[in-house]
KOLLUM-809696 format. One record per residue (C-alpha): residue number from 1; residue in three letters; x, y, z. Coordinates in Angstrom, 2 decimals. Layout:
# residues N
> NUM	ALA	X	Y	Z .
...
This chain:
# residues 152
> 1	MET	172.49	82.84	8.79 .
> 2	THR	174.46	81.64	11.82 .
> 3	GLU	173.57	78.44	13.63 .
> 4	ASN	172.51	80.51	16.65 .
> 5	LEU	170.16	82.63	14.50 .
> 6	LYS	168.67	79.43	13.08 .
> 7	LEU	168.16	78.23	16.65 .
> 8	ILE	166.49	81.52	17.61 .
> 9	ARG	164.15	81.24	14.61 .
> 10	ILE	163.24	77.66	15.53 .
> 11	ARG	162.63	78.64	19.15 .
> 12	LEU	160.46	81.62	18.19 .
> 13	ASN	158.36	79.40	15.93 .
> 14	HIS	158.01	76.86	18.72 .
> 15	LEU	157.01	79.61	21.17 .
> 16	THR	154.37	80.82	18.72 .
> 17	ARG	152.73	77.38	18.78 .
> 18	MET	153.13	77.12	22.55 .
> 19	ARG	151.46	80.51	22.93 .
> 20	GLU	148.37	79.28	21.08 .
> 21	TYR	148.04	76.28	23.37 .
> 22	LEU	148.64	78.39	26.47 .
> 23	ALA	146.04	80.94	25.32 .
> 24	TYR	143.51	78.12	24.93 .
> 25	SER	144.31	76.78	28.41 .
> 26	LEU	144.09	80.29	29.82 .
> 27	SER	140.54	80.65	28.51 .
> 28	GLN	139.60	77.32	30.07 .
> 29	VAL	141.03	78.27	33.46 .
> 30	GLU	139.43	81.72	33.44 .
> 31	ALA	136.06	80.00	33.07 .
> 32	ILE	136.88	77.65	35.96 .
> 33	LEU	137.94	80.56	38.16 .
> 34	GLN	134.55	82.20	37.63 .
> 35	LEU	132.79	79.12	38.99 .
> 36	GLY	134.49	79.42	42.36 .
> 37	ALA	133.56	75.88	43.45 .
> 38	TRP	137.06	74.45	43.65 .
> 39	GLU	136.06	71.57	45.89 .
> 40	ALA	133.61	70.26	43.26 .
> 41	LEU	135.71	70.42	40.10 .
> 42	SER	135.15	67.74	37.51 .
> 43	PRO	137.97	65.54	36.20 .
> 44	ASP	137.90	67.56	32.96 .
> 45	GLN	138.34	70.79	34.90 .
> 46	HIS	141.26	69.30	36.83 .
> 47	GLU	142.75	68.28	33.50 .
> 48	SER	142.39	71.85	32.23 .
> 49	LEU	144.14	73.18	35.33 .
> 50	ALA	146.97	70.69	34.93 .
> 51	ALA	147.39	71.55	31.25 .
> 52	PHE	147.48	75.26	32.03 .
> 53	ARG	150.06	74.75	34.78 .
> 54	VAL	152.35	72.78	32.48 .
> 55	ARG	151.89	75.11	29.50 .
> 56	PHE	152.53	78.22	31.62 .
> 57	SER	155.70	76.68	33.03 .
> 58	GLU	157.01	75.46	29.70 .
> 59	PHE	156.25	78.74	27.96 .
> 60	GLN	158.27	80.73	30.49 .
> 61	GLU	161.09	78.18	30.41 .
> 62	HIS	161.33	78.24	26.61 .
> 63	LEU	161.04	82.02	26.54 .
> 64	GLY	164.01	82.19	28.90 .
> 65	LYS	166.04	79.84	26.68 .
> 66	THR	165.28	82.01	23.66 .
> 67	MET	166.32	85.13	25.54 .
> 68	ARG	169.62	83.39	26.38 .
> 69	SER	170.13	82.61	22.68 .
> 70	VAL	169.55	86.28	21.82 .
> 71	ALA	172.06	87.31	24.49 .
> 72	ILE	174.59	84.88	22.95 .
> 73	GLU	173.95	86.42	19.53 .
> 74	GLU	174.61	89.85	21.04 .
> 75	GLU	177.83	88.54	22.66 .
> 76	GLN	176.55	89.14	26.19 .
> 77	ASP	177.46	87.27	29.36 .
> 78	VAL	175.16	84.26	29.63 .
> 79	GLU	176.80	82.29	32.45 .
> 80	ARG	174.38	83.75	34.97 .
> 81	PHE	170.78	83.99	33.89 .
> 82	GLY	170.51	87.20	35.91 .
> 83	ALA	172.88	88.80	33.40 .
> 84	VAL	170.64	87.62	30.55 .
> 85	LEU	167.62	89.12	32.30 .
> 86	ALA	169.43	92.41	32.89 .
> 87	PHE	170.26	92.52	29.18 .
> 88	MET	166.62	91.80	28.28 .
> 89	GLU	165.54	94.61	30.59 .
> 90	ARG	167.95	97.00	28.82 .
> 91	LEU	166.46	95.91	25.48 .
> 92	ARG	162.98	96.51	26.97 .
> 93	VAL	161.98	92.92	26.25 .
> 94	ILE	161.02	92.50	29.90 .
> 95	ASP	159.78	95.18	32.27 .
> 96	SER	162.14	94.24	35.07 .
> 97	VAL	164.33	91.43	36.32 .
> 98	GLU	162.22	91.38	39.48 .
> 99	GLN	158.97	90.84	37.52 .
> 100	TRP	160.50	87.91	35.63 .
> 101	LYS	161.72	86.38	38.89 .
> 102	LEU	158.28	86.78	40.50 .
> 103	ILE	156.70	84.90	37.60 .
> 104	ARG	159.38	82.20	37.87 .
> 105	GLU	158.75	81.88	41.63 .
> 106	LEU	155.03	81.53	40.93 .
> 107	ARG	155.78	78.85	38.34 .
> 108	ASN	158.01	76.99	40.77 .
> 109	ALA	155.53	77.26	43.61 .
> 110	VAL	152.61	75.88	41.66 .
> 111	ASN	154.75	73.03	40.32 .
> 112	HIS	156.08	72.06	43.73 .
> 113	GLU	153.09	72.82	45.90 .
> 114	TYR	150.25	71.48	43.78 .
> 115	GLU	148.12	70.39	46.69 .
> 116	ASP	144.56	69.74	47.73 .
> 117	ASP	144.06	73.10	49.49 .
> 118	ALA	141.37	74.63	47.28 .
> 119	ALA	141.94	78.20	48.43 .
> 120	ARG	145.70	77.97	47.83 .
> 121	LEU	145.17	76.46	44.38 .
> 122	ALA	142.69	79.16	43.45 .
> 123	GLU	145.22	81.81	44.50 .
> 124	PHE	148.00	80.23	42.41 .
> 125	PHE	145.84	79.93	39.33 .
> 126	GLU	144.43	83.43	39.72 .
> 127	LEU	147.98	84.82	39.79 .
> 128	MET	149.01	82.70	36.82 .
> 129	THR	146.08	83.98	34.76 .
> 130	LYS	147.17	87.54	35.54 .
> 131	GLU	150.80	86.86	34.59 .
> 132	THR	150.11	84.98	31.35 .
> 133	PRO	149.44	88.18	29.35 .
> 134	VAL	152.72	89.55	30.76 .
> 135	LEU	154.58	86.53	29.35 .
> 136	PHE	152.77	87.00	26.03 .
> 137	ASP	153.88	90.63	25.97 .
> 138	TYR	157.49	89.65	26.69 .
> 139	PHE	157.33	87.14	23.85 .
> 140	ASP	155.95	89.76	21.47 .
> 141	ARG	158.73	92.16	22.40 .
> 142	LEU	161.40	89.50	21.97 .
> 143	LYS	159.97	88.50	18.62 .
> 144	ASP	159.86	92.16	17.51 .
> 145	HIS	163.49	92.60	18.56 .
> 146	CYS	164.52	89.54	16.55 .
> 147	THR	162.59	90.75	13.50 .
> 148	GLN	164.16	94.20	13.67 .
> 149	GLU	167.71	93.12	14.48 .
> 150	TYR	168.05	89.80	12.62 .
> 151	GLY	165.25	89.78	10.08 .
> 152	ILE	163.69	86.63	11.55 .
């Protein structure tokens, strides 16, 4: 097994654990979203939102790094991440480059604009809860590809 394949295996295992934590945070945030009283959130609820934000961001970041490793294994251009995404779209790991970029923009926005505007925060977290299953699906597809192509 090549060093890159070992790295892919390690990253997939790490993503599996990250997915469990993100799924837990997702369930916590979905419950908070149902309450609708963003101005009166408890410290524990704020903590749950913060954990979800970080876990969502890290999961997408690590998924992207793993996709880059797969592209390296397949001897694809990896200098521009857009080329990696186009390759992942051809493999049907992701639905579209545009969808990935929209999720990344959401991730960046919530990390850089985490503010006290309750309505804006609710909107960010609502969108993130809708995109989390998309990221899980992309991970499943990437993992399936690696199992089929590399036996890992």
